[in-house]
N, C-alpha and C positions, 0 to 999 in steps of 0.2 A: 593707555585708555584715558579719554578726557573725563572731566568732572561730569559733563552732561551724560555721557555714556554710562558712567558709574551710577549716577542717580537713576537713570532709566532702568538699569538692571535691578536696582533695589526696589523700584516701584512695581516691576513686573515679576518679581519673584526670583531674580538672579542673585549673584553674590553681593555682599554688602559693599556700599560705596567706600572709596578711599577717604582717609582723613583729609580735611580741608575742602571737601566737596560742598557746594552750596546747599544749605538745609532748606527743604521744601516744606511748606505748610501741608496739613492733611488734605486741604482742598486742592492744592496744586498737585499733590500726589494722586488724588482721586481723578483729576482731569487727565493725568498721564496714563493712569491705568485704563480709564474709559476710552482713551485714545486708541486702544487696540480693538475697538468695536469694528464690525465689518464695514466695508466702504459703502455699502448700499444704504445710505441714509443714517449711518451710525445707529442702527436699530437694535434694541434689546428684545430678543425673541423669547427669552425664558428667564424667570427668576428662580433662585434656589435658596432654600432655607432648611433648617433642621426639622426633624420629625417632631410632632406634637408642638407646633409653633405657638408662641406666646403673642400677646397683644402687641408687644414691641415690634417683632418682625412683620406681623401682618399690617400694622400701621405704616411701617417703612415702605412696604410694597404699595400700599394704598396711596401714599404721598407721591411716590414716583409715577404712578398711573395717572394721578390728577394733575400734579404740577410739573411733571417732566415731559409733557407732550411736545412742547416746542423744541426742547433740546434733543429729545429722542422720539422722532415721529413713529407712531404705531405702537408705542410702549403699552398703551392701554389694552392691547390685545395679547400681550405676553402671557405665556402659560407659567404655572408654578410647579416646581418639582422639589423633592426633599432628599437631603443628604444627611449623613451622620454629623454630629458635632466634631469640631477639630479645626486645626489650622492648615490642613492639607486637603487637597481634592481627593475624592475616592479612588480615581484611577492613577494618581501620582503625577499627572501632568501639571504643568505650571498654570497658575491662575490666568496669566495673559492669554494662554491658548484657549481656555474656556470662554474668556471675554471676547476673543476674536471670533468665536462662533456665535456670539450674541447671548451668552449666558452670564447673568450677574448674580453672584451670591450675596445674600443678606444675612449677616450674623454668623457666617461660617467661612471657612477656607481662608481666613486672613485677608478678606476683601476690604476696600476702603470703608465699607459699612459694617464691619465686624467689630463690635465694641469690646471683644475679648482680647484684643491686642494690647501690648504694653503702651501705656500713655493714654488709653481711652477708657480706663476703669470707671471713670465718673460720668461716662456717657452711655447712651443706649442707641441701638441701631436707628430707631425712628428719629432721634435727635440729630444723629450724624447726617441722615438723609435731609432733614429739614434745613440744617445749616448749609449743606451743599447746594440745595435748591434756592436758598435765600428766603425761606418762609418761616424761619424760627419764630419771628414775632408777629406773624399773621394772626390777627385776633380771632379768626375763625377756627384756628386749631391750637392756639397757644395754651389754653387750659388743658386740652387733651394731651398735649406733649408733656406738660408738667406732671400730669397724673400718670402718664405712661412711664416717665423717668422714675418717679417715686416707686411705682409698683415693680419696676424691673430691677432697680439698683438698691431698693430699700430706703426707708426714711432717713437712716443715718448717713447715706451718701447722696441724698437728694440735694439740690441747690439750696442755699440758705434762704433765698427769697421765696421758696416754696411755702405755701400756707394751706391750711385745711380748706380754704375756699376753693382751691383748685380741684378739690375732690368733687367735681360736678356730679350731681345725681344722674345726669344723662350719660355718663361714661363709666359706670360701674361695670366694666366689661372684662377686666383682667381675670377676676375670679370665675366669671361665667365661662370664659374660654377654657380655663383649666378643667372645670367640671364637664363641659361639653366634650373635651378631648378624652375623657375617660371612657366614653361610650361610642365615639364616632371616629371615622378615618380622618387622616390629615386634610384631604381635599374638602371634606364636608365641614371641617372646622373653619378653614379659610373662607369657604363660600358663605357660611353663615355670618362670620365676623365682617366680611366685606360688605354684605348687605346692611349690617348694623352701622358701619362706619359711613357708608354712602348716605343713609338716612340722616345720621348725625350731622354730616357736613352740609347737606342740603338745608337742614334746619338752621345751622349757624350762618350759612350764606344768606338765607332769607332774612335772618335777624339783622344782619349788618347792611343789607342792601334795600330790600323792599320795605322792611319795617320802618326804617328811618324816614322814607318818603311818606308812608302812611301817618307817621307821627306829626310831620310838618303840616299835613293836610287836615287832620281831624282833632289834634290835641291843642289844649290851651293850658299854659303854665302860669302860675301865680306865685310870686315870692312873698312870704308873710314873715313879719318879725317874730323871732323866737327868743328864748333865754340865752341860747348859745349861737347866735347868728341867725340867718334867715332859714325859714322852712319853705319847702316847695310843694305846692299842691298842683297836681296835673289832672285835668278833666278831659275825657275823651268821649265825644258824641259820635257813635258809630252808625253808619247806614247799614242797610241789609247787604251782606256780602254778595258780590256779583257771581263768584264761583268758589270752588273749594280752595283754590290757592289763596284767594283774598281772605277767606275765613281763617286759614292758618296764619296769615300775616296779622290779622286782628288779635288772635290769641296770644301773640308775643308782644303786644304793645305795652302792657304793664311792665314786663321785664325790661324792655328797652328804656322805658321812662325812668325806671329805678337805676339801671346800670349806666346809661349814657347821659341822661338828663338829670340825674341825682335827685329824683323826686322822693319826698318823704311819704306822701300818700298819693295813690293813683285811683281815680274813679273811671270805670268803664261803663258807659251807658249803651246798652244794646238797642237795636232797632225795635225789639219786642217790648222795651220798657224795663226789662230786667237790668239790675245794676250791681256791679261788683266793685268792692273797695279793697285795695291791696295796700299793705303797709311795708315799708322798707325797713326791715329789722336791722340792717347794717348801718343805717344812717338815722338813728332815732332823734338826735338833736334835742334831747330833753322831752320828747313827745311820748305821752302815755297812750297807747292804742286803745286802752279800755275807755278813755274819755270819748273817743270817736264813736265807739260802739254804744255807749250810754246815750249820747246825744242823738244819734240816728234812730235808735229804738224808741226813745221818748218822742222824738219828732214824728215818727211814724204813727204812734198812738194818738198824738194830738191831732194830726190831720185826719185820721180815721174817725176820731170823735167829732170833728167839724163836719165830716161828710156823712155822719149818721151811721157809720159802720161799727162804732163802739159806743156803749152807754157810758163808760168811764175808763179812766186810765188803769189798766190791769196790772202792769208791772212798773214799779218805781223803786227808788232807793238805789244807792250807788252800787252795792254788791250785786243785787239782783239784775240790774241792767247790764252788768259786765260779765255775766256767766257765759261760759262756752255753750254752743248749741243754739237753741231757740228759746224765746221767752213769750209768755202769753201776751196777746195784743199786737205783737210784732213778729208773728211766726214766719213771715216771708224772709226774715233776715237770719242767716246762720253764721255764728261767730266761731272761727276756727283758729286755734293757736297750735303751731307746730314747734317742736323743740328738737335739738340735736346735741350730741356730746362730742367734743373734740378729743384729741389724743390724750389730753391730760385729765379727761373725765369731767371737764367743765361744761355745764349746760348752757346752751344759747337758744334764743328765740329766733325763729325764722319761719317764713311762710304764713304769717298771720294775715287773715282775710276776714272780711265781713261780706258774705255772699247773699245776694238775692237772685237765686238761680245760678246755673252754670251749664256747661256743655253737657254734663251728665244728668243735670236736674232741670230739664227744660219745662217740666210741668209746674214749677213753682209760680205762684201768682206774682206778677210784677208789683213793685212797690207803688204806693199811692203818691210818693214824693216825686216831684219833677227834678230834673237834673239841676236846675237853678236852686231849688230848695236844699238838695243834698250838698251842693257846693257851699251855699250860704251857711248851713249848719256846721260843716266841717271847718269852714273859715273861722267861725266863732270859737271853735276849740283850739285851732292852731295859732291864731293871732293873739299873742299874749298882751297886746295893747288894748284889746277890747274889754270894756267894763260896762256893767248895766248903767251905772251913773258915772260920776267922775272918779278917776283912779284914786284921788286923795281920800275921798269918803270911803271907798272900798278898803284901802290900805289901813285906815284907822278903825275900821269896823263899824263906823256909824251908819253905813248903808246896810250892813248885815243885821244889826239889832237896833232898829229905831225905837223911840220911846213906846210905841204901841205894840212892839214885839211881833210885827208882821214879818213872816219869813221872806227873805229876799228870793224872788222867783228864779233867779239865775242859779241858785244853789242846787236846785233840782237837776240841773244838767250834769252835775258831777264834775265840774271843772277843777283841776288841781290848783289853779291860781285862786279860786274862791276859797278852797280849803285852807290855803296858805294865808290868805288875808284874815280869815276868821281865827286861825290859830295865833297869828301875830297879835291880833286885837285882844284875844283872850290872855296871852302872855303879858301884854301891856297892862291890862286891867288888874291882873293878879300880882304884878310886880310890886314889891315893897310891902306886901301883906304878910310877910313871914312872921310867925308867932301869933297871928290873929286868925280867927276863922275866916275862910274864904267866902266872899260874897257869892250868893247864888246867881250865876250868870246863865242866861238863856242860850241853849245850844242851837243846832241847826233847825230843829223842829220843836222848840220849846223845851221845857224841862230844865234841870240844873246843869251846872258846868261839867258834871261827869260825863254827860252825853255830848260834850262839845266836839264838833267835827264829825259826828257819826250820823249816818242816815237813819231816819226813823224806822222803827220796826213796822212791817206791814201788818195792818189789822183789817185790810179790806181794800177795795178799789179806791184809787185816789180821786177826790172830788173833781168834778169837771172844772170848777172855778180855778183851782190851782193850776191845772194843765193849761187852761186858756190864758191865765196870767203869765205863765212861763213863756208861752208862744208870743203873747202880745209884747213882752218886754225884750224879746230878741231883736237885736239891731237889724234893720232892713238894709 
């Protein structure tokens, strides 16, 4: 018996190959096994997996139906049946005989896509199928595959490159399938999961194809100097969506900008005038998102005061302007901070947004600010090279505390670089005064040095003159 014959018997369930036979890769082995498919187009007519299937097996079948159509015409119409777990077929026949009839087992019967065989303990059925089809690194399913492998094999056997970020909130499906399986039949479980995976794949496909085109058409990216490299601000001016499909594309633009264009802050301006600001929590680059919230809320009140919609600035002070939810005078802006904990219990910030309306809050009054004003205000926050006067005066504190003790109008915006300049100037003035009473230095809003760097306590609406000065001194 030749080496080729021996290898073929091994691949199709026969006797083991003789020593010295050429060793085949698992993909060559799979090709030989699938070579026993019927001659009429190499069609797979039926999938087989175990009862109460998991996400792993269902995803493997889904991948074959979506990506295997060229290799196996008509595979998308294949039915699904269920066998018991094990390395043998229920009727005792060889695996090759079932495959010759157009039946392909997934996760059972020792098929090429059964991860329970020796040497495949660190794989899952979906991963084996993805590698066989050459779509392991397809960005549309890569995160889903990582998630599935982790859920199927356990975190201790997941690949070392796996991270909590692969735990996409859109694919929290493994546990749901198990719960669903406690009350429904096998075919109902598969049908429900297939619908979910179809919707997920369509969403990811739209993200990588149509959304990229929409970004090139409607988005403007600006790189600004930051303390740790450049910061990227993306502004998107959207028209009225032509149809439902385009609306779905527009809803993904901020995610695309942060994931693919590495934006720190994304501004979405809707055709209605409502504006949403999204922050990239994974790429902060020294940016404090509270600064943006403060500046936008204060700018909103200033413009309303100019338009006669407010008699005075109702909310001011660093802490009050940065609270979550809404603030008086700028009720149209809702500040949202979302947090999550990783496997080690560490808390991370993600999903931080400043929203002026949303898809579910369409009745919110649009902001009075134009897109140009929003971009200009956020640029003032993000660009660390911008100062009210010259940087040298700000650094030495001479711009913060001039002889007449007039408060620097930029300090009301709540910029961290202003706080740092004032703190450095205070430390410089008090240096060398050890053993002597500290001189009374004026803080941010008057008073002694003990209030240095702290916002004034609110005792009523801020006078219009201060708000107007703050707006007038903002660089155009």
